[in-house]
C-alpha positions as CSV (number, residue, x, y, z in Angstrom):
1,M,-17.9,13.2,28.4
2,N,-18.4,16.8,28.2
3,V,-16.2,19.4,26.5
4,C,-16.2,23.3,27.2
5,L,-14.5,25.4,24.5
6,K,-13.8,29.0,24.9
7,L,-13.4,30.8,21.5
8,E,-11.5,33.9,20.9
9,E,-12.4,36.4,18.2
10,K,-9.5,37.4,16.1
11,K,-9.0,39.4,12.9
12,K,-8.5,37.1,9.7
13,E,-5.0,38.5,9.1
14,K,-3.9,37.6,12.5
15,I,-5.3,34.0,12.3
16,I,-3.4,33.7,8.9
17,E,-0.2,35.0,10.5
18,E,-0.4,32.4,13.3
19,I,-0.9,29.6,11.0
20,R,2.0,30.6,8.7
21,N,4.3,30.9,11.8
22,F,3.1,27.4,13.1
23,M,3.8,25.9,9.6
24,N,7.2,27.6,9.4
25,E,8.1,26.0,12.8
26,R,7.0,22.5,11.7
27,R,9.1,22.9,8.5
28,K,12.1,23.7,10.6
29,K,11.8,20.8,12.9
30,Q,10.2,18.0,11.0
31,P,11.3,16.2,7.9
32,L,8.5,17.4,5.7
33,G,8.7,16.5,2.2
34,E,10.6,13.1,2.9
35,K,8.7,9.9,2.8
36,S,7.6,8.8,6.2
37,A,4.7,7.5,8.2
38,G,4.9,10.7,10.4
39,S,5.6,10.7,14.2
40,I,6.4,7.0,15.1
41,F,6.1,7.0,18.9
42,K,3.8,8.7,21.5
43,N,5.5,11.1,23.8
44,P,6.0,9.4,27.1
45,E,4.6,11.4,30.1
46,G,7.1,14.2,30.8
47,Y,9.3,13.5,27.8
48,Y,9.5,14.0,24.0
49,A,10.0,10.9,22.1
50,G,12.2,12.6,19.5
51,K,14.5,14.0,22.2
52,I,15.2,10.7,24.0
53,I,15.7,8.9,20.7
54,E,18.3,11.6,19.8
55,E,19.9,11.3,23.2
56,C,20.5,7.6,22.3
57,G,22.6,8.7,19.4
58,L,20.3,7.3,16.9
59,K,19.6,10.2,14.5
60,G,20.7,8.9,11.0
61,F,20.7,5.2,12.0
62,C,19.6,2.9,9.1
63,I,18.6,-0.5,8.4
64,G,18.4,-0.9,4.6
65,D,16.8,2.3,3.3
66,A,14.8,2.9,6.7
67,C,16.5,5.7,8.4
68,I,15.9,7.7,11.6
69,S,15.6,11.3,10.5
70,K,18.6,13.5,11.1
71,K,16.1,16.4,11.5
72,H,13.8,14.8,14.0
73,A,14.5,11.5,15.6
74,N,10.8,10.4,16.1
75,F,10.5,10.0,12.3
76,I,11.7,7.1,10.2
77,I,12.1,8.1,6.6
78,N,12.3,5.9,3.5
79,K,15.5,6.7,1.5
80,G,14.1,4.9,-1.4
81,K,13.4,1.2,-1.2
82,A,12.8,0.6,2.5
83,K,10.8,-2.5,3.3
84,S,8.2,-2.5,6.1
85,S,10.4,-5.1,7.9
86,D,13.3,-2.5,7.8
87,I,11.1,0.1,9.4
88,Y,9.9,-2.4,12.0
89,K,13.5,-3.4,12.8
90,V,14.5,0.2,13.1
91,M,11.5,0.7,15.6
92,E,12.7,-2.4,17.7
93,V,16.3,-0.9,17.8
94,I,14.8,2.3,19.0
95,E,12.6,0.7,21.6
96,E,15.5,-1.4,22.9
97,K,18.0,1.5,23.1
98,V,15.5,3.9,24.9
99,K,14.5,1.0,27.3
100,D,18.3,0.4,28.2
101,K,19.3,4.0,28.6
102,F,16.1,5.6,30.2
103,G,14.0,2.7,31.4
104,I,11.2,4.1,29.3
105,E,8.9,1.8,27.1
106,L,8.0,3.7,23.9
107,V,4.6,3.1,22.6
108,P,4.0,3.3,18.8
109,E,1.8,6.1,17.7
110,I,1.3,4.4,14.3
111,K,-0.8,1.3,13.8
112,I,1.3,-1.9,13.1
113,I,-0.4,-4.2,10.5
114,G,1.0,-7.7,10.0
115,K,3.6,-9.7,11.6
116,F,7.3,-9.3,11.3
């Protein structure tokens, strides 16, 4: 595999400004600061996982303390004492609802360890 990169020269101040803008956008859209494993599902080709999960009406859905973030539906947050089995069950609900509504099979972005 070969890769070709084209680098642009920019002033340090411009790079810092772009990084700040990027981080501000992430803070607005993602539940940073809440306990989560990050983005749960890969984006299916042509779709955003968070958007289709949201369109299934699942924002805020919980099993125990494992809840789909109200800020970004592709994040499952731990409200306190979520068990791994609760998180896994929430993932199963997401997969089922998305499959039923859109015919799309979501693929986890996180690695599942163990059996549930």
